[in-house]
C-alpha positions as CSV (number, residue, x, y, z in Angstrom):
1,M,108.1,98.0,88.8
2,F,110.7,99.8,90.8
3,G,107.5,99.5,93.2
4,W,107.4,96.3,92.8
5,L,111.3,95.1,93.8
6,R,111.3,98.0,96.5
7,N,108.2,95.8,98.2
8,A,109.8,92.8,97.4
9,I,113.3,93.3,99.0
10,S,111.2,94.9,102.1
11,W,109.3,91.5,102.5
12,S,112.5,89.6,101.9
13,W,114.2,91.4,104.9
14,T,111.6,90.4,107.4
15,Y,112.3,86.9,106.6
16,L,116.1,87.0,106.0
17,W,116.5,84.5,109.3
18,I,115.4,82.0,106.7
19,I,118.1,82.6,104.4
20,W,121.2,83.5,107.1
21,F,119.7,79.9,108.2
22,S,120.6,78.1,104.5
23,L,123.5,80.6,104.4
24,V,125.3,78.8,107.2
25,L,124.7,75.3,105.9
26,A,125.8,76.0,102.4
27,L,129.0,76.7,104.5
28,L,128.7,73.6,106.8
29,Y,128.4,72.0,103.7
30,I,131.3,73.3,101.7
31,L,133.4,73.0,105.2
32,R,132.4,69.2,105.7
33,V,135.1,67.6,103.6
34,P,137.3,65.6,106.0
35,T,140.7,66.3,104.8
36,M,140.1,69.6,103.7
37,L,139.2,70.3,107.5
38,Q,141.6,68.2,109.5
39,E,144.4,69.6,107.3
40,L,143.1,72.6,108.5
41,I,142.9,72.4,111.9
42,L,146.1,70.2,112.3
43,Q,147.9,72.3,110.2
44,D,146.9,75.7,112.5
45,M,145.5,75.3,115.9
46,K,144.4,79.5,115.0
47,S,142.4,78.3,111.8
48,H,140.3,75.8,113.6
49,A,139.3,79.3,116.4
50,Y,138.8,81.0,114.3
51,I,136.2,78.7,112.1
52,V,134.6,77.3,115.5
53,A,134.5,81.5,116.5
54,G,132.8,82.4,113.3
55,A,130.1,78.9,113.7
56,V,129.3,80.9,117.5
57,A,129.1,84.2,116.1
58,S,127.5,83.2,113.2
59,V,124.7,81.1,115.6
60,I,124.0,84.1,117.6
61,S,123.5,86.6,115.3
62,S,120.8,84.5,113.5
63,V,119.0,84.0,116.7
64,L,119.4,87.6,117.7
65,L,117.7,88.4,113.5
66,K,115.1,85.5,114.8
67,Y,114.5,87.4,117.8
68,C,113.7,90.6,115.9
69,S,111.6,89.4,113.0
70,Y,109.6,88.2,115.6
71,H,109.1,91.4,117.5
72,F,108.8,92.8,114.7
73,D,105.7,90.6,113.5
74,S,104.2,90.9,117.2
75,L,103.8,95.4,117.0
76,T,102.6,94.1,113.7
77,P,100.3,91.2,114.1
78,Q,99.6,89.1,111.1
79,P,102.2,90.1,108.8
80,L,101.5,88.3,106.2
81,R,97.7,89.2,105.9
82,T,98.6,92.4,104.2
83,W,100.5,90.6,101.6
84,L,98.5,88.0,100.6
85,S,95.3,90.0,100.4
86,T,97.2,92.2,97.7
87,S,97.8,88.7,95.3
88,S,94.5,87.5,96.6
89,H,90.4,88.7,97.1
90,G,88.9,91.6,97.9
91,S,85.3,92.5,97.0
92,S,83.6,95.9,96.0
93,S,80.4,97.0,95.1
94,T,79.0,100.1,93.1
95,E,75.6,102.5,94.2
96,T,72.8,102.9,92.0
97,T,70.2,106.2,91.8
98,C,67.1,105.0,93.2
99,S,64.6,103.4,95.9
100,D,65.3,100.1,97.1
101,D,68.1,98.4,94.8
102,E,70.4,101.2,95.8
103,E,73.6,99.7,96.4
104,S,74.2,96.5,94.0
105,N,77.5,93.9,93.9
106,S,79.4,94.2,90.7
107,S,81.4,91.7,89.1
108,S,84.5,91.5,89.9
109,S,88.6,89.6,90.7
110,F,87.2,90.1,94.6
111,S,85.6,87.7,96.9
112,D,82.4,89.4,98.7
113,S,82.9,86.7,101.1
114,L,85.9,87.3,102.6
115,I,86.7,90.6,103.0
116,P,83.2,92.5,102.6
117,E,84.5,95.2,104.0
118,C,86.0,97.1,100.6
119,K,82.6,98.5,98.9
120,V,83.1,100.3,95.6
121,W,81.2,103.9,95.0
122,R,80.9,105.8,92.6
123,N,82.8,108.6,92.0
124,P,80.1,112.0,92.4
125,M,82.8,114.0,91.7
126,S,83.9,111.9,88.4
127,L,84.7,114.0,85.7
128,F,83.2,113.7,81.7
129,R,85.4,111.1,79.5
130,G,85.5,112.7,76.1
131,A,86.2,116.7,77.2
132,E,88.6,115.6,80.3
133,Y,90.0,111.8,80.3
134,Q,90.6,111.8,76.9
135,R,92.1,115.4,76.4
136,F,94.6,114.3,79.2
137,T,94.6,110.9,77.7
138,N,95.6,112.8,74.5
139,M,98.2,115.2,75.8
140,T,100.4,113.0,77.4
141,G,99.9,110.1,75.9
142,R,98.6,107.8,79.1
143,E,95.4,105.7,80.2
144,A,93.7,108.0,82.7
145,L,91.2,105.0,83.6
146,T,92.2,101.9,83.9
147,Y,89.6,98.7,82.3
148,Y,88.2,97.6,85.6
149,D,87.0,101.2,86.4
150,M,85.5,101.3,82.9
151,N,83.7,97.9,83.8
152,L,82.1,99.2,86.2
153,S,80.7,102.1,85.1
154,A,79.7,100.3,82.1
155,Q,77.8,98.0,85.5
156,D,76.0,101.4,86.5
157,H,75.1,102.1,83.4
158,Q,73.5,99.1,82.4
159,N,71.2,99.5,85.6
160,Y,70.5,103.4,85.5
161,F,69.9,103.1,81.9
162,T,68.2,99.7,80.5
163,S,64.6,98.2,80.9
164,E,62.7,95.2,80.2
165,F,60.3,97.1,78.9
166,D,63.0,98.0,75.9
167,V,62.5,94.7,74.2
168,D,60.7,96.6,71.3
169,K,62.5,99.4,71.4
170,P,65.0,99.0,68.6
171,E,66.8,102.1,70.1
172,Y,66.9,101.5,72.9
173,E,68.3,97.4,72.8
174,I,70.9,99.3,70.6
175,M,72.2,101.3,73.9
176,Q,71.8,98.3,75.8
177,T,74.8,97.0,73.4
178,A,76.5,99.9,73.4
179,W,76.8,100.3,77.2
180,R,78.1,97.0,77.6
181,E,80.9,97.7,74.4
182,R,84.7,98.4,75.2
183,D,85.6,100.0,72.7
184,P,84.2,103.3,72.7
185,A,84.7,104.2,68.6
186,I,82.0,101.5,68.5
187,R,79.6,102.6,71.5
188,L,79.6,106.1,69.9
189,K,78.7,104.4,66.8
190,A,76.0,102.3,68.3
191,A,74.8,106.1,70.4
192,R,74.2,107.9,66.2
193,K,72.4,104.7,65.0
194,A,70.5,104.9,67.6
195,L,69.9,108.4,67.3
196,E,68.8,108.1,63.4
197,I,66.8,105.4,64.6
198,N,64.7,107.8,67.3
199,P,66.2,111.6,67.8
200,N,64.6,111.8,71.3
201,C,67.2,109.0,72.3
202,V,67.7,110.4,75.1
203,T,70.2,108.1,76.8
204,A,72.1,108.1,73.7
205,M,72.5,111.9,73.7
206,I,73.9,110.7,77.2
207,L,76.3,108.7,75.7
208,L,77.7,111.0,73.5
209,A,77.6,113.8,76.2
210,E,79.8,112.1,77.7
211,E,82.0,110.6,75.4
212,D,82.1,112.2,72.4
213,C,82.3,115.8,73.5
214,E,85.5,117.5,73.8
215,T,84.6,120.6,76.0
216,I,82.1,121.0,78.5
217,V,80.4,123.8,76.7
218,E,79.4,120.8,74.5
219,V,78.5,119.3,77.1
220,E,76.5,121.1,78.4
221,Q,74.8,121.8,75.3
222,M,74.4,118.0,74.4
223,L,72.9,117.5,77.9
224,R,70.1,120.4,77.5
225,Q,69.2,118.2,74.7
226,A,68.7,115.1,76.5
227,L,66.9,117.2,78.6
228,R,64.3,118.3,76.0
229,A,63.5,114.7,74.4
230,F,63.3,113.6,78.1
231,E,60.6,116.4,78.7
232,E,58.8,115.8,75.6
233,N,59.2,111.6,75.7
234,A,57.5,112.4,79.8
235,R,55.0,114.8,77.9
236,K,54.5,112.1,75.0
237,N,53.4,109.7,77.8
238,R,51.7,111.9,79.8
239,R,54.4,111.3,82.6
240,P,55.0,114.7,85.0
241,S,58.8,115.5,84.3
242,Y,60.0,117.1,87.0
243,S,58.2,115.0,89.9
244,S,58.8,111.9,91.5
245,C,55.0,111.5,92.8
246,Y,54.5,108.9,90.1
247,L,57.3,106.3,90.9
248,S,56.7,103.2,92.0
249,N,59.1,100.9,93.5
250,D,57.5,98.2,91.4
251,D,57.4,100.1,87.8
252,Q,60.4,99.5,86.2
253,M,60.1,102.0,83.1
254,S,58.9,104.6,85.9
255,K,62.7,103.8,87.9
256,R,64.6,104.0,85.0
257,D,63.1,107.3,83.5
258,T,64.1,109.3,86.9
259,N,67.8,107.6,86.8
260,V,67.9,109.4,83.2
261,L,66.2,112.7,84.8
262,I,68.1,112.3,87.8
263,Y,72.1,112.0,85.7
264,I,71.2,114.6,83.1
265,R,70.5,117.3,86.1
266,R,72.9,116.5,88.0
267,R,75.6,116.3,85.2
268,L,74.1,119.6,84.0
269,A,74.8,121.2,87.8
270,M,78.6,119.8,86.9
271,C,78.7,121.8,84.0
272,A,77.7,125.2,85.7
273,R,80.2,124.4,88.8
274,R,83.1,123.9,85.7
275,L,81.9,126.9,83.6
276,G,81.8,129.3,86.9
277,K,77.9,129.4,87.3
278,L,78.4,128.3,90.2
279,T,75.4,129.6,92.0
280,E,73.0,128.1,89.0
281,A,75.1,124.3,90.0
282,V,73.7,125.0,93.7
283,K,70.4,126.2,92.8
284,L,69.7,122.6,90.1
285,M,71.8,120.5,93.4
286,R,69.2,122.0,95.5
287,D,66.1,121.7,93.4
288,L,67.3,117.9,92.6
289,I,68.0,117.5,96.0
290,K,64.2,118.8,97.3
291,E,62.7,116.9,94.5
292,F,64.2,113.7,94.6
293,P,65.2,113.0,98.5
294,T,67.0,109.1,97.4
295,S,69.1,111.4,95.1
296,Y,71.0,111.9,98.7
297,M,72.2,108.4,98.3
298,T,74.3,109.3,94.6
299,N,76.2,112.0,97.4
300,I,74.8,114.7,95.6
301,H,75.3,116.3,98.7
302,E,79.2,115.6,98.2
303,N,78.6,118.1,94.8
304,L,77.1,120.4,97.2
305,I,79.3,121.5,99.3
306,E,82.2,121.4,97.0
307,V,80.5,124.2,95.3
308,L,79.2,126.2,98.4
309,L,83.4,126.2,99.4
310,E,84.0,127.1,95.8
311,M,81.9,130.4,96.8
312,Q,83.0,130.5,100.2
313,A,79.7,129.9,101.8
314,Y,81.2,128.4,104.9
315,N,78.1,129.1,106.8
316,D,75.6,127.1,104.5
317,A,78.3,124.0,104.0
318,Q,78.3,123.6,107.6
319,T,74.0,123.7,107.4
320,V,74.3,120.9,105.0
321,L,77.4,118.8,107.0
322,A,74.1,119.4,109.6
323,R,71.6,117.6,108.0
324,L,73.5,114.9,106.7
325,D,74.2,113.7,110.5
326,E,70.3,113.7,111.1
327,F,70.0,111.3,108.1
328,S,73.0,109.6,109.6
329,L,74.9,109.1,105.7
330,P,78.2,106.9,105.8
331,K,80.7,109.0,106.3
332,S,83.5,110.0,103.2
333,A,86.1,112.1,103.0
334,T,84.5,115.1,101.8
335,I,82.5,114.6,104.6
336,V,85.0,114.8,107.2
337,Y,88.1,116.7,105.5
338,T,85.5,119.9,104.6
339,S,83.9,119.8,108.6
340,A,87.5,120.0,109.7
341,L,88.2,122.8,107.4
342,L,85.5,124.6,108.7
343,K,86.4,123.9,112.2
344,V,90.6,125.5,111.4
345,R,89.7,128.3,109.8
346,Y,88.2,129.6,113.1
347,V,91.9,129.3,114.5
348,A,94.7,128.7,111.5
349,E,94.9,132.1,111.0
350,R,96.2,133.2,114.7
351,F,97.9,129.4,115.3
352,S,101.5,129.2,116.0
353,P,102.7,125.8,117.7
354,D,105.6,127.5,119.8
355,V,103.3,129.5,121.6
356,A,100.4,126.5,121.3
357,A,104.1,124.0,123.2
358,K,103.8,126.9,125.8
359,R,100.7,127.8,127.5
360,G,98.4,125.2,125.6
361,L,95.7,124.5,123.4
362,T,92.8,127.0,123.6
363,P,89.6,125.2,123.8
364,T,88.9,126.0,119.8
365,E,92.6,125.0,119.2
366,L,91.7,122.2,120.2
367,S,88.8,120.9,118.4
368,A,90.0,122.1,115.8
369,V,92.7,119.7,115.7
370,E,90.7,116.6,117.4
371,A,88.6,117.0,113.9
372,I,91.6,116.6,111.5
373,H,93.2,114.0,114.1
374,K,90.0,112.3,112.9
375,A,89.4,112.9,109.6
376,V,93.4,111.2,108.8
377,E,91.7,108.4,110.6
378,F,89.2,107.8,108.2
379,N,91.5,108.4,105.3
380,P,95.2,108.4,106.4
381,H,96.5,109.3,102.4
382,V,95.1,112.7,102.1
383,P,97.1,115.1,103.9
384,K,99.9,113.9,101.3
385,Y,98.3,115.2,98.5
386,L,96.4,118.6,100.3
387,L,100.4,119.6,101.6
388,E,101.5,118.4,98.1
389,M,104.3,115.8,99.2
390,K,102.7,113.0,96.9
391,S,101.4,114.2,93.4
392,F,98.0,113.2,92.7
393,I,96.3,112.4,89.4
394,L,92.5,112.5,87.6
395,P,90.3,111.1,89.6
396,P,88.7,107.5,88.9
397,E,85.2,107.3,88.5
398,H,84.7,105.0,91.1
399,V,86.3,105.1,94.7
400,L,87.1,103.1,97.5
401,K,85.6,105.5,100.9
402,R,89.2,105.6,103.0
403,G,91.7,104.6,100.7
404,D,94.1,106.1,98.1
405,S,91.4,106.6,95.3
406,E,89.0,108.5,97.1
407,A,92.1,110.4,98.7
408,I,93.3,111.3,94.9
409,S,89.4,112.8,94.2
410,Y,88.8,114.6,97.0
411,A,92.6,116.3,97.4
412,F,91.9,116.4,93.0
413,W,88.6,119.6,93.8
414,H,89.7,120.7,97.2
415,L,93.2,121.5,96.9
416,E,92.3,125.0,96.9
417,H,89.9,125.3,99.3
418,W,92.3,124.3,102.1
419,R,94.8,126.5,100.4
420,R,91.9,129.7,100.5
421,V,91.9,129.0,104.1
422,E,95.0,131.3,105.7
423,G,97.3,128.8,107.9
424,A,94.8,125.9,107.7
425,L,97.6,123.2,105.4
426,D,100.2,124.8,108.4
427,L,97.7,123.6,111.0
428,L,97.5,120.2,108.8
429,R,100.9,119.8,108.6
430,C,101.4,120.5,111.9
431,T,99.0,118.3,113.2
432,W,98.0,114.8,111.4
433,E,101.1,112.6,111.7
434,G,99.5,113.2,115.5
435,T,96.8,110.9,114.6
436,F,99.0,107.3,114.4
437,R,99.9,108.2,118.1
438,M,96.7,107.3,118.9
439,L,96.4,104.4,116.4
440,P,99.2,101.9,117.0
441,F,97.7,98.8,115.1
442,P,94.8,100.6,113.2
443,T,94.1,97.7,111.4
444,E,92.9,95.7,113.8
445,K,91.1,99.2,116.4
446,G,89.9,102.3,115.6
447,H,90.4,105.3,117.4
448,M,86.6,107.1,116.0
449,F,85.7,104.9,113.6
450,Y,85.3,100.9,112.7
451,P,89.5,99.2,111.9
452,Y,91.0,100.6,109.3
453,P,89.5,98.1,106.2
454,T,93.1,95.2,105.1
455,C,92.1,94.9,101.8
456,T,92.1,98.5,100.5
457,E,95.1,98.4,98.1
458,A,94.5,95.9,96.5
459,V,91.1,97.7,95.3
460,D,93.0,100.7,94.3
461,R,95.3,98.7,92.4
462,E,92.6,97.7,89.9
463,L,90.4,101.2,90.5
464,L,93.7,103.2,89.8
465,P,96.1,103.3,86.5
466,A,99.6,100.9,87.2
467,W,102.0,104.3,86.3
468,H,100.9,106.1,89.8
469,E,102.5,105.1,92.9
470,L,100.0,103.9,94.9
471,S,99.9,105.4,98.7
472,T,100.0,102.2,101.4
473,Y,98.3,102.2,104.9
474,P,100.0,101.3,107.6
475,K,103.3,101.1,106.3
476,K,105.7,98.4,107.9
477,E,109.0,99.9,108.0
478,L,111.7,97.6,109.7
479,P,113.2,98.2,112.9
480,F,116.8,99.4,112.8
481,A,117.3,96.2,115.2
482,I,116.5,93.8,112.0
483,L,118.9,95.9,109.7
484,F,121.9,95.6,112.4
485,A,121.5,91.9,112.5
486,A,121.2,91.5,108.8
487,G,124.1,93.5,108.9
488,L,125.9,91.5,111.3
489,C,124.7,88.3,109.9
490,S,126.2,89.1,106.3
491,G,129.4,90.7,107.4
492,L,130.3,87.5,109.5
493,L,129.6,85.3,106.1
494,I,132.1,87.5,103.8
495,L,134.3,88.0,106.6
496,L,134.4,84.3,107.7
497,V,134.5,83.0,103.8
498,V,136.7,85.3,103.2
499,L,139.4,84.0,105.8
500,H,139.2,80.3,105.2
501,Q,139.8,81.5,101.3
502,Y,142.9,83.7,102.1
503,P,143.9,83.4,105.5
504,K,147.8,84.9,105.2
505,A,146.9,88.1,102.9
506,L,143.5,88.9,105.6
507,S,145.6,88.4,108.4
508,N,148.3,90.8,107.0
509,L,145.0,93.1,105.9
510,L,143.6,92.9,109.9
511,N,147.5,94.2,111.5
512,A,147.6,96.6,108.9
513,V,144.0,98.4,110.2
514,L,144.3,97.5,113.4
515,Q,147.7,100.0,113.0
516,W,146.5,102.3,111.2
517,I,143.5,102.7,113.9
518,S,145.9,102.8,116.9
519,V,148.2,105.3,115.8
520,P,145.5,108.2,116.4
521,L,144.4,106.6,119.4
522,R,148.3,105.9,121.0
523,Q,148.8,109.9,120.1
524,I,145.1,111.2,121.4
525,S,146.5,109.0,125.2
526,D,149.6,111.0,125.5
527,T,148.4,114.0,125.1
528,V,145.6,113.4,127.7
529,N,148.5,112.4,129.8
530,I,150.2,115.1,129.2
531,V,147.9,117.6,129.9
532,L,146.5,115.6,133.0
533,Q,150.6,116.2,134.2
534,A,150.4,119.8,133.1
535,A,147.2,120.1,135.5
536,G,148.6,118.6,138.8
537,F,147.2,114.9,138.5
538,P,149.5,112.0,138.7
539,S,150.7,110.1,135.4
540,R,148.8,107.4,135.0
541,H,152.0,105.2,135.4
542,S,153.2,106.2,138.2
């Protein structure tokens, strides 16, 4: 509520000149009565003088305000575009796990045709609903996930875990309904019913692991049970459970089985990461990437990078980043900020802003600073969370690249990695704001990346809970000239109305104020004159 009120006030001040002209016209309407104006002019010529002076000053102030507003608009092109985008349209799409359907459009309240650059991606670092999100809700009474975010997850699950060949299988038909159900209790009830029909229903076990298990240990046990059931089903169908050679893009059943296998093994690796079994987590992820090269499209490399940083295996993390450059995968906050961190750790411990200002930056320091500028340009929201200038929340299940949701997801897991490198946060604090000097118009022209999309705020408001204070970029702050002109206009208007209603009282008050101000000024003048005479300078009266 307060954020909406602050944004409304900021926007209204930008166009205050319209309000001011309306007030001027209203004042002229009040003074339009011929008898009142004629009586005022005939009785006191001074009143006529101050009315004319006030009107002239008001017109000048309004023109000044309009000029400042125009100048401000010229510095921030298309001022209404960002504001309108928060209430009109955006676009989103979600990622899938296999072959040709790697990116599928998600139904939402946004239009893909208007803002095609805003895609919503499945968060590779998303938490478990039952063991993590639900615990947060039980402790705080706040919902960690929005309906829009959960609706996208439901669509993902339908793409991952359903197939056209499940029509004659009652347990899978139940699960198709369960994935579309909004009520968590009904989903869990449907999953248990599916297990009663078929104890080896893998997708039912996945749903229970995600939403019913209350601890990570229970989640891991349920996922291992699901993996054993998958292997048993694969043996019954005479298909190899750990090979992708039998897969084909035309085989819908094979694609569904692949999605299920990748999902289970990936979540098992994330359970190992939660439980501190880092070596096991790295092995599971590397094996998954080796056996299923298409798993790169699920951004599993971001999970691998985070675990390697937790192990302080910086060389291995650098190798993963170099491999990603070969694949030319889309950039993300994890990639660009990890690249910056790996360069910063060589110079952060010995870096001193004062020394660098005197002797200049060394090539290594310059490379680190450029990496920070590149990362900040990609996602300018991250530094505020890393520097703890802004509190972050649990990451959502979907993120918008270059948006606040991605910044929250990155900082939630990587803040400790930056803290562990001595001096890294200090170097980030000294240099990150320098990026904005290179980007005077970030929404129109970028330096290392495409211009910053204008739809991020609208999409992030759908992905993040309403109680979170959204980080917006770029922020348009009103120049002092506009605020001064607005204050001058308002002051003149108030003074003119009060002077019209109470001319004598206000005149006496002004005389008293002027006399009160003139007395110390006269004393200062006399003191200065005495000092000058004592110093041998001629008196100003002589």
